[in-house]
Structures are given as structure tokens and as C-alpha cells.
KOLGU-4560 file (N, C-alpha, C; in nm, 3 decimals, padded with zeros to 5 digits):
<recs>
<n_xx: -05.061 n_yy: -03.452 n_zz: 03.074 ca_xx: -05.185 ca_yy: -03.309 ca_zz: 03.038 c_xx: -05.294 c_yy: -03.286 c_zz: 03.120 mol: A seq: 1 type: MET>
<n_xx: -05.367 n_yy: -03.505 n_zz: 03.126 ca_xx: -05.473 ca_yy: -03.474 ca_zz: 03.197 c_xx: -05.416 c_yy: -03.555 c_zz: 03.389 mol: A seq: 2 type: TYR>
<n_xx: -05.262 n_yy: -03.527 n_zz: 03.372 ca_xx: -05.228 ca_yy: -03.558 ca_zz: 03.529 c_xx: -05.237 c_yy: -03.404 c_zz: 03.589 mol: A seq: 3 type: LEU>
<n_xx: -05.181 n_yy: -03.294 n_zz: 03.508 ca_xx: -05.162 ca_yy: -03.135 ca_zz: 03.560 c_xx: -05.295 c_yy: -03.088 c_zz: 03.608 mol: A seq: 4 type: MET>
<n_xx: -05.382 n_yy: -03.130 n_zz: 03.502 ca_xx: -05.420 ca_yy: -03.056 ca_zz: 03.466 c_xx: -05.610 c_yy: -03.050 c_zz: 03.562 mol: A seq: 5 type: PHE>
<n_xx: -05.603 n_yy: -03.194 n_zz: 03.483 ca_xx: -05.757 ca_yy: -03.267 ca_zz: 03.584 c_xx: -05.703 c_yy: -03.375 c_zz: 03.730 mol: A seq: 6 type: VAL>
<n_xx: -05.616 n_yy: -03.436 n_zz: 03.718 ca_xx: -05.552 ca_yy: -03.459 ca_zz: 03.845 c_xx: -05.532 c_yy: -03.396 c_zz: 03.945 mol: A seq: 7 type: LEU>
<n_xx: -05.420 n_yy: -03.305 n_zz: 03.888 ca_xx: -05.356 ca_yy: -03.176 ca_zz: 03.898 c_xx: -05.261 c_yy: -03.240 c_zz: 04.048 mol: A seq: 8 type: ARG>
<n_xx: -05.197 n_yy: -03.314 n_zz: 03.991 ca_xx: -05.082 ca_yy: -03.403 ca_zz: 03.982 c_xx: -04.962 c_yy: -03.267 c_zz: 04.056 mol: A seq: 9 type: ARG>
<n_xx: -04.904 n_yy: -03.350 n_zz: 04.119 ca_xx: -04.806 ca_yy: -03.177 ca_zz: 04.123 c_xx: -04.699 c_yy: -03.192 c_zz: 04.129 mol: A seq: 10 type: LEU>
<n_xx: -04.589 n_yy: -03.318 n_zz: 04.024 ca_xx: -04.426 ca_yy: -03.347 ca_zz: 04.023 c_xx: -04.484 c_yy: -03.450 c_zz: 03.845 mol: A seq: 11 type: ASP>
<n_xx: -04.545 n_yy: -03.361 n_zz: 03.774 ca_xx: -04.557 ca_yy: -03.452 ca_zz: 03.673 c_xx: -04.445 c_yy: -03.357 c_zz: 03.587 mol: A seq: 12 type: ILE>
<n_xx: -04.398 n_yy: -03.394 n_zz: 03.477 ca_xx: -04.339 ca_yy: -03.300 ca_zz: 03.414 c_xx: -04.271 c_yy: -03.318 c_zz: 03.256 mol: A seq: 13 type: PHE>
<n_xx: -04.361 n_yy: -03.235 n_zz: 03.123 ca_xx: -04.333 ca_yy: -03.261 ca_zz: 03.064 c_xx: -04.284 c_yy: -03.299 c_zz: 02.965 mol: A seq: 14 type: PRO>
<n_xx: -04.133 n_yy: -03.324 n_zz: 02.965 ca_xx: -03.987 ca_yy: -03.339 ca_zz: 02.926 c_xx: -03.978 c_yy: -03.361 c_zz: 02.744 mol: A seq: 15 type: SER>
<n_xx: -04.089 n_yy: -03.459 n_zz: 02.706 ca_xx: -04.126 ca_yy: -03.420 ca_zz: 02.525 c_xx: -04.180 c_yy: -03.262 c_zz: 02.534 mol: A seq: 16 type: LEU>
<n_xx: -04.262 n_yy: -03.171 n_zz: 02.620 ca_xx: -04.273 ca_yy: -02.983 ca_zz: 02.539 c_xx: -04.239 c_yy: -02.959 c_zz: 02.525 mol: A seq: 17 type: ASP>
<n_xx: -04.255 n_yy: -02.886 n_zz: 02.338 ca_xx: -04.126 ca_yy: -02.816 ca_zz: 02.254 c_xx: -04.167 c_yy: -02.675 c_zz: 02.376 mol: A seq: 18 type: LEU>
<n_xx: -04.255 n_yy: -02.628 n_zz: 02.454 ca_xx: -04.226 ca_yy: -02.529 ca_zz: 02.478 c_xx: -04.186 c_yy: -02.506 c_zz: 02.636 mol: A seq: 19 type: GLY>
<n_xx: -04.242 n_yy: -02.644 n_zz: 02.660 ca_xx: -04.088 ca_yy: -02.658 ca_zz: 02.762 c_xx: -03.952 c_yy: -02.664 c_zz: 02.780 mol: A seq: 20 type: ILE>
<n_xx: -03.906 n_yy: -02.764 n_zz: 02.733 ca_xx: -03.761 ca_yy: -02.763 ca_zz: 02.559 c_xx: -03.705 c_yy: -02.599 c_zz: 02.498 mol: A seq: 21 type: GLN>
<n_xx: -03.786 n_yy: -02.496 n_zz: 02.527 ca_xx: -03.777 ca_yy: -02.437 ca_zz: 02.501 c_xx: -03.723 c_yy: -02.333 c_zz: 02.581 mol: A seq: 22 type: LYS>
<n_xx: -03.838 n_yy: -02.279 n_zz: 02.703 ca_xx: -03.829 ca_yy: -02.240 ca_zz: 02.795 c_xx: -03.704 c_yy: -02.261 c_zz: 02.915 mol: A seq: 23 type: ALA>
<n_xx: -03.691 n_yy: -02.347 n_zz: 02.895 ca_xx: -03.525 ca_yy: -02.456 ca_zz: 02.984 c_xx: -03.481 c_yy: -02.460 c_zz: 02.920 mol: A seq: 24 type: VAL>
<n_xx: -03.431 n_yy: -02.431 n_zz: 02.757 ca_xx: -03.309 ca_yy: -02.327 ca_zz: 02.732 c_xx: -03.283 c_yy: -02.251 c_zz: 02.751 mol: A seq: 25 type: GLN>
<n_xx: -03.385 n_yy: -02.107 n_zz: 02.685 ca_xx: -03.391 ca_yy: -01.962 ca_zz: 02.804 c_xx: -03.391 c_yy: -01.934 c_zz: 02.881 mol: A seq: 26 type: GLN>
<n_xx: -03.442 n_yy: -02.060 n_zz: 02.984 ca_xx: -03.341 ca_yy: -02.007 ca_zz: 03.077 c_xx: -03.257 c_yy: -02.071 c_zz: 03.134 mol: A seq: 27 type: LEU>
<n_xx: -03.206 n_yy: -02.114 n_zz: 03.099 ca_xx: -03.092 ca_yy: -02.181 ca_zz: 03.168 c_xx: -02.948 c_yy: -02.185 c_zz: 02.933 mol: A seq: 28 type: TYR>
<n_xx: -02.994 n_yy: -02.123 n_zz: 02.874 ca_xx: -02.863 ca_yy: -02.045 ca_zz: 02.809 c_xx: -02.789 c_yy: -02.125 c_zz: 02.741 mol: A seq: 29 type: GLY>
<n_xx: -02.895 n_yy: -02.279 n_zz: 02.689 ca_xx: -02.803 ca_yy: -02.459 ca_zz: 02.623 c_xx: -02.841 c_yy: -02.430 c_zz: 02.496 mol: A seq: 30 type: LEU>
<n_xx: -02.769 n_yy: -02.559 n_zz: 02.461 ca_xx: -02.770 ca_yy: -02.573 ca_zz: 02.323 c_xx: -02.930 c_yy: -02.650 c_zz: 02.360 mol: A seq: 31 type: ALA>
<n_xx: -02.958 n_yy: -02.679 n_zz: 02.195 ca_xx: -03.062 ca_yy: -02.770 ca_zz: 02.110 c_xx: -03.020 c_yy: -02.941 c_zz: 02.222 mol: A seq: 32 type: GLN>
<n_xx: -02.906 n_yy: -02.952 n_zz: 02.233 ca_xx: -02.899 ca_yy: -03.133 ca_zz: 02.275 c_xx: -02.871 c_yy: -03.061 c_zz: 02.457 mol: A seq: 33 type: ASP>
<n_xx: -03.000 n_yy: -03.114 n_zz: 02.495 ca_xx: -02.992 ca_yy: -03.045 ca_zz: 02.648 c_xx: -03.099 c_yy: -03.152 c_zz: 02.732 mol: A seq: 34 type: LEU>
<n_xx: -03.025 n_yy: -03.214 n_zz: 02.887 ca_xx: -03.108 ca_yy: -03.344 ca_zz: 02.967 c_xx: -03.186 c_yy: -03.257 c_zz: 02.994 mol: A seq: 35 type: ASP>
<n_xx: -03.346 n_yy: -03.246 n_zz: 02.971 ca_xx: -03.411 ca_yy: -03.149 ca_zz: 03.086 c_xx: -03.418 c_yy: -03.197 c_zz: 03.158 mol: A seq: 36 type: ILE>
<n_xx: -03.403 n_yy: -03.383 n_zz: 03.182 ca_xx: -03.534 ca_yy: -03.455 ca_zz: 03.256 c_xx: -03.398 c_yy: -03.446 c_zz: 03.390 mol: A seq: 37 type: GLU>
<n_xx: -03.276 n_yy: -03.381 n_zz: 03.418 ca_xx: -03.204 ca_yy: -03.409 ca_zz: 03.496 c_xx: -03.220 c_yy: -03.256 c_zz: 03.546 mol: A seq: 38 type: ALA>
<n_xx: -03.174 n_yy: -03.140 n_zz: 03.490 ca_xx: -03.268 ca_yy: -03.018 ca_zz: 03.517 c_xx: -03.335 c_yy: -03.052 c_zz: 03.575 mol: A seq: 39 type: ILE>
<n_xx: -03.399 n_yy: -03.085 n_zz: 03.558 ca_xx: -03.602 ca_yy: -03.078 ca_zz: 03.639 c_xx: -03.577 c_yy: -03.179 c_zz: 03.785 mol: A seq: 40 type: ALA>
<n_xx: -03.449 n_yy: -03.260 n_zz: 03.799 ca_xx: -03.549 ca_yy: -03.323 ca_zz: 03.917 c_xx: -03.424 c_yy: -03.247 c_zz: 03.958 mol: A seq: 41 type: GLU>
<n_xx: -03.447 n_yy: -03.142 n_zz: 03.960 ca_xx: -03.339 ca_yy: -02.992 ca_zz: 04.115 c_xx: -03.553 c_yy: -02.966 c_zz: 04.164 mol: A seq: 42 type: ASN>
<n_xx: -03.606 n_yy: -02.970 n_zz: 04.026 ca_xx: -03.761 ca_yy: -02.915 ca_zz: 04.082 c_xx: -03.880 c_yy: -03.021 c_zz: 04.177 mol: A seq: 43 type: TRP>
<n_xx: -03.799 n_yy: -03.196 n_zz: 04.104 ca_xx: -03.805 ca_yy: -03.230 ca_zz: 04.252 c_xx: -03.838 c_yy: -03.196 c_zz: 04.356 mol: A seq: 44 type: ARG>
<n_xx: -03.974 n_yy: -03.190 n_zz: 04.467 ca_xx: -04.119 ca_yy: -03.315 ca_zz: 04.389 c_xx: -04.236 c_yy: -03.159 c_zz: 04.313 mol: A seq: 45 type: PRO>
<n_xx: -04.203 n_yy: -03.046 n_zz: 04.316 ca_xx: -04.314 ca_yy: -02.953 ca_zz: 04.242 c_xx: -04.272 c_yy: -02.935 c_zz: 04.070 mol: A seq: 46 type: TYR>
<n_xx: -04.255 n_yy: -02.994 n_zz: 04.034 ca_xx: -04.185 ca_yy: -03.038 ca_zz: 03.949 c_xx: -04.368 c_yy: -03.046 c_zz: 03.751 mol: A seq: 47 type: ARG>
<n_xx: -04.460 n_yy: -02.984 n_zz: 03.839 ca_xx: -04.583 ca_yy: -02.877 ca_zz: 03.793 c_xx: -04.610 c_yy: -02.832 c_zz: 03.731 mol: A seq: 48 type: THR>
<n_xx: -04.530 n_yy: -02.713 n_zz: 03.819 ca_xx: -04.563 ca_yy: -02.592 ca_zz: 03.887 c_xx: -04.491 c_yy: -02.555 c_zz: 03.830 mol: A seq: 49 type: ILE>
<n_xx: -04.350 n_yy: -02.589 n_zz: 03.853 ca_xx: -04.176 ca_yy: -02.530 ca_zz: 03.745 c_xx: -04.284 c_yy: -02.484 c_zz: 03.583 mol: A seq: 50 type: ALA>
<n_xx: -04.346 n_yy: -02.642 n_zz: 03.599 ca_xx: -04.392 ca_yy: -02.647 ca_zz: 03.416 c_xx: -04.389 c_yy: -02.543 c_zz: 03.381 mol: A seq: 51 type: SER>
<n_xx: -04.568 n_yy: -02.480 n_zz: 03.456 ca_xx: -04.673 ca_yy: -02.375 ca_zz: 03.482 c_xx: -04.543 c_yy: -02.228 c_zz: 03.410 mol: A seq: 52 type: TRP>
<n_xx: -04.450 n_yy: -02.209 n_zz: 03.553 ca_xx: -04.391 ca_yy: -02.111 ca_zz: 03.505 c_xx: -04.302 c_yy: -02.084 c_zz: 03.391 mol: A seq: 53 type: TYR>
<n_xx: -04.301 n_yy: -02.231 n_zz: 03.318 ca_xx: -04.203 ca_yy: -02.241 ca_zz: 03.242 c_xx: -04.251 c_yy: -02.184 c_zz: 03.102 mol: A seq: 54 type: LEU>
<n_xx: -04.407 n_yy: -02.211 n_zz: 03.083 ca_xx: -04.469 ca_yy: -02.288 ca_zz: 02.999 c_xx: -04.554 c_yy: -02.062 c_zz: 03.047 mol: A seq: 55 type: TRP>
<n_xx: -04.551 n_yy: -02.066 n_zz: 03.094 ca_xx: -04.622 ca_yy: -01.852 ca_zz: 03.114 c_xx: -04.492 c_yy: -01.753 c_zz: 03.083 mol: A seq: 56 type: ARG>
<n_xx: -04.316 n_yy: -01.833 n_zz: 03.116 ca_xx: -04.222 ca_yy: -01.750 ca_zz: 03.050 c_xx: -04.241 c_yy: -01.726 c_zz: 02.919 mol: A seq: 57 type: SER>
<n_xx: -04.243 n_yy: -01.843 n_zz: 02.782 ca_xx: -04.302 ca_yy: -01.840 ca_zz: 02.683 c_xx: -04.403 c_yy: -01.758 c_zz: 02.605 mol: A seq: 58 type: ILE>
<n_xx: -04.482 n_yy: -01.775 n_zz: 02.718 ca_xx: -04.614 ca_yy: -01.718 ca_zz: 02.646 c_xx: -04.595 c_yy: -01.487 c_zz: 02.692 mol: A seq: 59 type: ASP>
<n_xx: -04.552 n_yy: -01.538 n_zz: 02.805 ca_xx: -04.437 ca_yy: -01.356 ca_zz: 02.793 c_xx: -04.380 c_yy: -01.389 c_zz: 02.762 mol: A seq: 60 type: SER>
<n_xx: -04.308 n_yy: -01.360 n_zz: 02.711 ca_xx: -04.175 ca_yy: -01.368 ca_zz: 02.654 c_xx: -04.090 c_yy: -01.328 c_zz: 02.784 mol: A seq: 61 type: GLY>
<n_xx: -04.136 n_yy: -01.358 n_zz: 02.873 ca_xx: -03.998 ca_yy: -01.327 ca_zz: 03.064 c_xx: -03.932 c_yy: -01.464 c_zz: 03.080 mol: A seq: 62 type: ALA>
<n_xx: -03.887 n_yy: -01.375 n_zz: 03.119 ca_xx: -03.782 ca_yy: -01.521 ca_zz: 03.186 c_xx: -03.840 c_yy: -01.538 c_zz: 03.387 mol: A seq: 63 type: ASN>
<n_xx: -03.870 n_yy: -01.684 n_zz: 03.351 ca_xx: -03.913 ca_yy: -01.692 ca_zz: 03.429 c_xx: -03.917 c_yy: -01.673 c_zz: 03.627 mol: A seq: 64 type: PRO>
<n_xx: -03.791 n_yy: -01.693 n_zz: 03.644 ca_xx: -03.683 ca_yy: -01.620 ca_zz: 03.691 c_xx: -03.656 c_yy: -01.489 c_zz: 03.768 mol: A seq: 65 type: LEU>
</recs>
């Protein structure tokens, strides 16, 4: 979180965050045993921005795409 919000790094992906895991599961319709690191590789070099959208989708209950 420090790297994302204080240092404003654009390519940080908090894969252990439960909100991120839940959002990726909903977005891709996947089971709980998933490799979100592999999915997030497609979002490089803007994984922080993807994380913001994923968190927002959980907060609003909407699909981020």
C-alpha cells in the first residue's frame, strides 16, 4: 500500500489482498484456487491502476469492465 499510495508506483499488484482476489474471481468467473499473478501479468506495467479498478468494483458491486 505504501508503494501504491505514497510512492505512487504504477506496477504494484497486491495479489494477497482478499478484495483483489474476490474481484478477479468475479471478473473472470473463476473458482477460489486461481493464479491471479498470471492474470495480472497481462496488466503490466499498470497493475496498480488495475488494482484500483478491482477494488472499486468490490466497493460498488459493479463489474470493472
